[in-house]
Gaussian input, Z-matrix of N, CA and C with variables (Angstrom, degrees):
# hf/3-21g

backbone

0 1
 N
 C     1     B1
 C     2     B2     1     A1
 N     3     B3     2     A2     1     D1
 C     4     B4     3     A3     2     D2
 C     5     B5     4     A4     3     D3
 N     6     B6     5     A5     4     D4
 C     7     B7     6     A6     5     D5
 C     8     B8     7     A7     6     D6
 N     9     B9     8     A8     7     D7
 C    10    B10     9     A9     8     D8
 C    11    B11    10    A10     9     D9
 N    12    B12    11    A11    10    D10
 C    13    B13    12    A12    11    D11
 C    14    B14    13    A13    12    D12
 N    15    B15    14    A14    13    D13
 C    16    B16    15    A15    14    D14
 C    17    B17    16    A16    15    D15
 N    18    B18    17    A17    16    D16
 C    19    B19    18    A18    17    D17
 C    20    B20    19    A19    18    D18
 N    21    B21    20    A20    19    D19
 C    22    B22    21    A21    20    D20
 C    23    B23    22    A22    21    D21
 N    24    B24    23    A23    22    D22
 C    25    B25    24    A24    23    D23
 C    26    B26    25    A25    24    D24
 N    27    B27    26    A26    25    D25
 C    28    B28    27    A27    26    D26
 C    29    B29    28    A28    27    D27
 N    30    B30    29    A29    28    D28
 C    31    B31    30    A30    29    D29
 C    32    B32    31    A31    30    D30
 N    33    B33    32    A32    31    D31
 C    34    B34    33    A33    32    D32
 C    35    B35    34    A34    33    D33
 N    36    B36    35    A35    34    D34
 C    37    B37    36    A36    35    D35
 C    38    B38    37    A37    36    D36
 N    39    B39    38    A38    37    D37
 C    40    B40    39    A39    38    D38
 C    41    B41    40    A40    39    D39
 N    42    B42    41    A41    40    D40
 C    43    B43    42    A42    41    D41
 C    44    B44    43    A43    42    D42
 N    45    B45    44    A44    43    D43
 C    46    B46    45    A45    44    D44
 C    47    B47    46    A46    45    D45
 N    48    B48    47    A47    46    D46
 C    49    B49    48    A48    47    D47
 C    50    B50    49    A49    48    D48
 N    51    B51    50    A50    49    D49
 C    52    B52    51    A51    50    D50
 C    53    B53    52    A52    51    D51
 N    54    B54    53    A53    52    D52
 C    55    B55    54    A54    53    D53
 C    56    B56    55    A55    54    D54
 N    57    B57    56    A56    55    D55
 C    58    B58    57    A57    56    D56
 C    59    B59    58    A58    57    D57
 N    60    B60    59    A59    58    D58
 C    61    B61    60    A60    59    D59
 C    62    B62    61    A61    60    D60
 N    63    B63    62    A62    61    D61
 C    64    B64    63    A63    62    D62
 C    65    B65    64    A64    63    D63
 N    66    B66    65    A65    64    D64
 C    67    B67    66    A66    65    D65
 C    68    B68    67    A67    66    D66
 N    69    B69    68    A68    67    D67
 C    70    B70    69    A69    68    D68
 C    71    B71    70    A70    69    D69
 N    72    B72    71    A71    70    D70
 C    73    B73    72    A72    71    D71
 C    74    B74    73    A73    72    D72
 N    75    B75    74    A74    73    D73
 C    76    B76    75    A75    74    D74
 C    77    B77    76    A76    75    D75
 N    78    B78    77    A77    76    D76
 C    79    B79    78    A78    77    D77
 C    80    B80    79    A79    78    D78
 N    81    B81    80    A80    79    D79
 C    82    B82    81    A81    80    D80
 C    83    B83    82    A82    81    D81
 N    84    B84    83    A83    82    D82
 C    85    B85    84    A84    83    D83
 C    86    B86    85    A85    84    D84
 N    87    B87    86    A86    85    D85
 C    88    B88    87    A87    86    D86
 C    89    B89    88    A88    87    D87
 N    90    B90    89    A89    88    D88
 C    91    B91    90    A90    89    D89
 C    92    B92    91    A91    90    D90
 N    93    B93    92    A92    91    D91
 C    94    B94    93    A93    92    D92
 C    95    B95    94    A94    93    D93
 N    96    B96    95    A95    94    D94
 C    97    B97    96    A96    95    D95
 C    98    B98    97    A97    96    D96
 N    99    B99    98    A98    97    D97
 C   100   B100    99    A99    98    D98
 C   101   B101   100   A100    99    D99
 N   102   B102   101   A101   100   D100
 C   103   B103   102   A102   101   D101
 C   104   B104   103   A103   102   D102
 N   105   B105   104   A104   103   D103
 C   106   B106   105   A105   104   D104
 C   107   B107   106   A106   105   D105
 N   108   B108   107   A107   106   D106
 C   109   B109   108   A108   107   D107
 C   110   B110   109   A109   108   D108
 N   111   B111   110   A110   109   D109
 C   112   B112   111   A111   110   D110
 C   113   B113   112   A112   111   D111
 N   114   B114   113   A113   112   D112
 C   115   B115   114   A114   113   D113
 C   116   B116   115   A115   114   D114
 N   117   B117   116   A116   115   D115
 C   118   B118   117   A117   116   D116
 C   119   B119   118   A118   117   D117
 N   120   B120   119   A119   118   D118
 C   121   B121   120   A120   119   D119
 C   122   B122   121   A121   120   D120
 N   123   B123   122   A122   121   D121
 C   124   B124   123   A123   122   D122
 C   125   B125   124   A124   123   D123
 N   126   B126   125   A125   124   D124
 C   127   B127   126   A126   125   D125
 C   128   B128   127   A127   126   D126
 N   129   B129   128   A128   127   D127
 C   130   B130   129   A129   128   D128
 C   131   B131   130   A130   129   D129
 N   132   B132   131   A131   130   D130
 C   133   B133   132   A132   131   D131
 C   134   B134   133   A133   132   D132
 N   135   B135   134   A134   133   D133
 C   136   B136   135   A135   134   D134
 C   137   B137   136   A136   135   D135
 N   138   B138   137   A137   136   D136
 C   139   B139   138   A138   137   D137
 C   140   B140   139   A139   138   D138
 N   141   B141   140   A140   139   D139
 C   142   B142   141   A141   140   D140
 C   143   B143   142   A142   141   D141
 N   144   B144   143   A143   142   D142
 C   145   B145   144   A144   143   D143
 C   146   B146   145   A145   144   D144
 N   147   B147   146   A146   145   D145
 C   148   B148   147   A147   146   D146
 C   149   B149   148   A148   147   D147
 N   150   B150   149   A149   148   D148
 C   151   B151   150   A150   149   D149
 C   152   B152   151   A151   150   D150
 N   153   B153   152   A152   151   D151
 C   154   B154   153   A153   152   D152
 C   155   B155   154   A154   153   D153

   B1=1.5122
   B2=1.5946
   B3=1.2949
   B4=1.4311
   B5=1.3839
   B6=1.4812
   B7=1.4536
   B8=1.5059
   B9=1.3979
   B10=1.5849
   B11=1.4120
   B12=1.3202
   B13=1.3840
   B14=1.6040
   B15=1.3411
   B16=1.5013
   B17=1.5127
   B18=1.3692
   B19=1.3340
   B20=1.6193
   B21=1.3435
   B22=1.5170
   B23=1.4997
   B24=1.3463
   B25=1.5161
   B26=1.4889
   B27=1.3212
   B28=1.5000
   B29=1.5003
   B30=1.3152
   B31=1.4672
   B32=1.5296
   B33=1.1813
   B34=1.6664
   B35=1.4988
   B36=1.3091
   B37=1.3760
   B38=1.5486
   B39=1.4080
   B40=1.4181
   B41=1.6029
   B42=1.3726
   B43=1.3448
   B44=1.5747
   B45=1.3335
   B46=1.4704
   B47=1.4249
   B48=1.3016
   B49=1.4840
   B50=1.4731
   B51=1.4229
   B52=1.3874
   B53=1.5890
   B54=1.3193
   B55=1.4484
   B56=1.6220
   B57=1.3777
   B58=1.4177
   B59=1.5247
   B60=1.2827
   B61=1.4552
   B62=1.5893
   B63=1.3970
   B64=1.4870
   B65=1.5100
   B66=1.4973
   B67=1.3421
   B68=1.4376
   B69=1.3403
   B70=1.5428
   B71=1.5518
   B72=1.3560
   B73=1.4339
   B74=1.5852
   B75=1.3161
   B76=1.4321
   B77=1.5297
   B78=1.2921
   B79=1.5080
   B80=1.6044
   B81=1.3556
   B82=1.3673
   B83=1.5204
   B84=1.3401
   B85=1.6223
   B86=1.5949
   B87=1.3397
   B88=1.4870
   B89=1.5523
   B90=1.2713
   B91=1.5126
   B92=1.5226
   B93=1.3490
   B94=1.5239
   B95=1.5297
   B96=1.3083
   B97=1.4221
   B98=1.6405
   B99=1.3045
   B100=1.4317
   B101=1.5904
   B102=1.3445
   B103=1.4685
   B104=1.5541
   B105=1.3418
   B106=1.4097
   B107=1.5418
   B108=1.2797
   B109=1.4095
   B110=1.5391
   B111=1.2865
   B112=1.5574
   B113=1.4730
   B114=1.2543
   B115=1.4983
   B116=1.5756
   B117=1.4828
   B118=1.4035
   B119=1.5658
   B120=1.3071
   B121=1.4770
   B122=1.4024
   B123=1.3893
   B124=1.4910
   B125=1.5705
   B126=1.3793
   B127=1.3737
   B128=1.3946
   B129=1.2914
   B130=1.4690
   B131=1.5788
   B132=1.4438
   B133=1.3639
   B134=1.5405
   B135=1.3030
   B136=1.5831
   B137=1.5187
   B138=1.3005
   B139=1.4234
   B140=1.4672
   B141=1.3147
   B142=1.4694
   B143=1.6026
   B144=1.3409
   B145=1.4898
   B146=1.5901
   B147=1.3419
   B148=1.4515
   B149=1.4383
   B150=1.4487
   B151=1.4552
   B152=1.4729
   B153=1.3438
   B154=1.3684
   B155=1.5077
   A1=99.54
   A2=113.99
   A3=124.57
   A4=112.90
   A5=120.34
   A6=117.26
   A7=112.66
   A8=113.39
   A9=114.65
   A10=110.19
   A11=120.39
   A12=127.39
   A13=111.24
   A14=118.43
   A15=114.82
   A16=104.97
   A17=126.79
   A18=122.61
   A19=109.92
   A20=112.11
   A21=120.40
   A22=110.77
   A23=115.89
   A24=119.60
   A25=106.86
   A26=124.94
   A27=123.56
   A28=111.68
   A29=118.65
   A30=120.52
   A31=114.25
   A32=110.11
   A33=119.62
   A34=101.81
   A35=122.63
   A36=126.43
   A37=112.65
   A38=116.96
   A39=121.14
   A40=109.59
   A41=118.81
   A42=121.20
   A43=112.28
   A44=121.53
   A45=124.35
   A46=110.51
   A47=117.34
   A48=123.83
   A49=112.29
   A50=120.37
   A51=118.61
   A52=107.50
   A53=116.78
   A54=122.18
   A55=113.58
   A56=117.77
   A57=116.18
   A58=106.82
   A59=118.02
   A60=126.06
   A61=109.41
   A62=110.18
   A63=116.57
   A64=115.57
   A65=111.71
   A66=110.56
   A67=118.05
   A68=117.78
   A69=126.96
   A70=102.67
   A71=120.07
   A72=122.44
   A73=110.94
   A74=116.89
   A75=121.24
   A76=114.04
   A77=116.96
   A78=117.62
   A79=105.88
   A80=118.51
   A81=123.10
   A82=112.80
   A83=108.15
   A84=113.10
   A85=111.03
   A86=110.55
   A87=113.56
   A88=110.37
   A89=117.19
   A90=121.12
   A91=111.34
   A92=112.59
   A93=117.18
   A94=110.88
   A95=118.48
   A96=119.57
   A97=112.73
   A98=111.78
   A99=117.03
   A100=113.13
   A101=113.17
   A102=123.19
   A103=106.41
   A104=115.20
   A105=124.12
   A106=112.06
   A107=119.47
   A108=121.98
   A109=117.44
   A110=110.65
   A111=118.46
   A112=109.30
   A113=114.73
   A114=127.18
   A115=110.05
   A116=110.83
   A117=113.87
   A118=117.95
   A119=119.60
   A120=120.86
   A121=109.59
   A122=113.23
   A123=122.12
   A124=110.24
   A125=113.43
   A126=116.37
   A127=117.63
   A128=122.07
   A129=130.08
   A130=115.19
   A131=112.71
   A132=118.43
   A133=112.03
   A134=108.21
   A135=116.06
   A136=106.40
   A137=121.92
   A138=121.88
   A139=113.93
   A140=112.86
   A141=119.43
   A142=108.13
   A143=115.33
   A144=120.18
   A145=113.56
   A146=115.16
   A147=115.49
   A148=108.53
   A149=116.18
   A150=116.37
   A151=111.06
   A152=118.33
   A153=126.61
   A154=110.77
   D1=145.45
   D2=-179.39
   D3=-102.90
   D4=-172.98
   D5=-177.03
   D6=-68.51
   D7=-30.29
   D8=175.35
   D9=-58.32
   D10=-46.24
   D11=-170.60
   D12=-57.49
   D13=-48.02
   D14=-176.56
   D15=-71.62
   D16=-23.63
   D17=-178.63
   D18=-78.94
   D19=-33.30
   D20=171.05
   D21=-59.13
   D22=-45.60
   D23=-178.10
   D24=-69.23
   D25=-33.76
   D26=172.66
   D27=-61.84
   D28=-44.81
   D29=175.58
   D30=-61.51
   D31=-40.29
   D32=-178.92
   D33=-63.67
   D34=-49.09
   D35=-176.97
   D36=-56.29
   D37=-46.94
   D38=-177.05
   D39=-68.69
   D40=-24.19
   D41=-177.06
   D42=-93.70
   D43=-20.80
   D44=-172.49
   D45=-68.19
   D46=138.60
   D47=175.58
   D48=-113.54
   D49=-13.48
   D50=-176.75
   D51=-91.43
   D52=131.41
   D53=-176.47
   D54=-61.70
   D55=-31.67
   D56=-174.85
   D57=-83.79
   D58=-41.62
   D59=178.08
   D60=-57.79
   D61=-45.29
   D62=176.43
   D63=-57.38
   D64=-42.89
   D65=178.24
   D66=-67.33
   D67=-32.84
   D68=-179.21
   D69=-66.23
   D70=-41.00
   D71=-177.47
   D72=-66.96
   D73=-46.65
   D74=173.22
   D75=-58.89
   D76=-36.29
   D77=-176.69
   D78=-73.85
   D79=-35.18
   D80=177.73
   D81=-63.04
   D82=-46.61
   D83=175.31
   D84=-57.59
   D85=-47.90
   D86=-176.93
   D87=-58.66
   D88=-41.84
   D89=-179.79
   D90=-62.98
   D91=-41.07
   D92=178.16
   D93=-65.72
   D94=-43.17
   D95=-176.48
   D96=-71.23
   D97=-38.10
   D98=168.23
   D99=-52.87
   D100=-49.32
   D101=-177.01
   D102=-55.88
   D103=-56.24
   D104=-177.85
   D105=-59.05
   D106=-37.66
   D107=172.04
   D108=-61.19
   D109=-45.96
   D110=175.27
   D111=-58.99
   D112=-49.88
   D113=-179.85
   D114=-49.40
   D115=-57.51
   D116=177.45
   D117=-64.22
   D118=-31.39
   D119=176.47
   D120=-65.23
   D121=-41.14
   D122=-176.59
   D123=-61.23
   D124=-46.26
   D125=175.36
   D126=-65.02
   D127=-41.17
   D128=173.98
   D129=-60.63
   D130=-35.38
   D131=175.85
   D132=-68.93
   D133=-40.21
   D134=-179.34
   D135=-65.69
   D136=-38.71
   D137=-177.77
   D138=-70.99
   D139=-32.38
   D140=179.59
   D141=-72.05
   D142=-43.32
   D143=-176.00
   D144=-78.59
   D145=-6.31
   D146=-175.67
   D147=-84.54
   D148=126.80
   D149=-179.67
   D150=-81.17
   D151=147.11
   D152=-173.32
   D153=-94.19

């Protein structure tokens, strides 16, 4: 998922009326944000450990 996808998920969450679909969308958003956090930490650790 890219930057657009998490934003689209947020928009879909705001519009969704069905509780089951809403829960699925929130789960998808949480997974995407966790993935992005891990990716960001990995990049930061690589930058810190890279000799200049």
